[in-house]
C-alpha positions, 0 to 999 in steps of 0.5 A: 522491404522498407529501410527503416535505418534512417527513420528510427533515429529520427523517431528517437530524436523526436521522442527525446525532447518529449521525454526530457520535458516529462522529466522536467515536469516530474521534477516540479511535482514535489514542489507544486504538490505542497503548495496546492495542498495548503494554498487551496484550503487556505483560499477556500476557508479564509479568502473566498468571501467569508470576510473574517475579522482581520486577526482571524484572517491573518492568524489562519493564513499564518497557520497555513503558511507554517504548514506549507513550510514545515511539512516539506522540511519535516518530511526531508528530515524524517525520511531523508538521510537524517531519518529523524523519527520525530520529524517524520511523525510531524511531516507525515501527520501534516501530510495526511491533514493537508490531504484531507483538508484539500480534498474536502475544501475542493468538494465542499467549496464547489458542491456545497456552495453550489447547493446553498446558492441553488437553495437560496440559503443566506447571503454570499458571506453566510454561504462561504462561512458555512462551507468553512465550518463544514470543511473544518468539521468534516476534517476534524471527524475524519482525522480522529476516525482515520487515526483510530482506524490506522492504529487499531488491530485490523479486522480479519477478512475471510473468504473462500477461493476456489482453484480449479487445479487444487487437489482434493487433499488440499481442500480447506487449506487455510492461508493467512496473509499480512502485509505492509506492516510498515513498522516506523517512526511511531512505535507499534511494538504492542500493536505488532504483538496483538496483530500476531496474536490475532493471526495465531487465532486463525490456526492457519496452515500457511502464513504469508507476509508479502513485504513492506515490513517497515520503514527503516533498517532491520536493526532500527525496527527490530523491536517492532518486528520481533513479535513476528517470531511468535506467529504460528503456522502448521506448515510454513511461514513465508515472506517476500520483499516489498519496495520499502525494504529496498529503501532500507537495506533489504538484505537485513530484513531478509536475514531478520525474517529468516532469524525469526523463523520465516522462509524468505522466498527470494525467487524460489519455491517450496512444496506444501503437501497434504492428503496426497496432493501438492501445492507449489508456494513460490515467491519473487523479490519486489519489482523494484529490487533490480533497480536497487543495485543490491546484488542478487535481488530481482523479480525472477519468476522463472527462477522461482518456479525452476524445478516445479512440476508444471502440472501442480497448482501454484500460489505466488507471493509478489508484493505489487499487484502489477506483477500479475501480468507476468504471473498470468502469462506463466499460468499461476493459479493465485497471486497474493499481493499488498502494496496498495493499502486500498488507497489508505486515505480517500480519494487517493485510490484513484491515483493508485489505480493509475499505477496498479491493476487492482486496488483490493480484493479478489480479481481475475486475470487471464484464463485461470489466474486469480489475484488477491490484493490486501489493503494492508495490515498497517499504514505508511506515512500519515497515521490515518486510514479513511474509507480504506480499512486495514485487514488481516486476511484468511483465504480458505483454498477450495478444490472443485474435486471431490475426494475419492471414496475408498 
């Protein structure tokens, strides 16, 4: 047997500097990201061979500098301790605008200019100016379209989901899913009411909200959340916390949803019975709950399933798709999640996939576990959705078993 008592401390000491360097690097990301988001478009649109008249160059550079300074200040005032809604709206809008500008400045600044050069279109200055107008035009179109997409009532996405262990009596069970409503600085009380009206047209047996109700406390966003009390379901309305609840007094949201008639599934389950068959509907707190320091809040799957018959099919609500590893290990039949927003503003989905195992839609994990990830009903932060439409989801559960004839 090898004695590792001396090698383990050495390994730990070797890893410590690497972790320390990583932490230091992470600290600089909030500082470098705004600079890149504004400096790259500024260079591509104004200073890469266009030779604009001096007043145009100076005015454009001043605008980009104002965005670079104003966006972080507005974000801090809007989402920091002061929680100023007007500042949050300005900061979020500037963030979305800079992201779209940055994305298309990089893409067109390289690809379009290369294509124009290969095609022999104009002189260098002409090609640079074509790129500038193309970037500005595409950005304007995407901002307008993205804003309309973010503010509209989501379209209903319906799909059948077969669960091998689902009894015949539960075949056709209708499960409506809304998530990531993110009521926030932009007042969306009327939008909230229209979303709830749309959910009610689905005649669902079970309605689920998988968290991130709002940005702000329940007291502050009560008016926007109040229409959730009008949602109808023939069997139950159930809710689990998302990570944003833990930024804004999560227990207040649990209490408000309970007051509005929703069943908070905080590491517990209920039984849904129909036609002699039973479905376990379970829920867990968000995976960030324990680090929030809020007493009694944590993601505890064993607690959620405590007392449930292991032979019964299980529908699990968990805010983040990354919980699927634990769900698959426990043999869960179907997990419903949100959190990703489908990336919200393309191509941000590439970054989401670094953190989450699924972006949107139905996916298989393990021998029998399915995961449905919603793109979300609302939006977070920037009031734009680009190539990532919101959704209200209707899942119709199907059983492979035929009903017995009498």
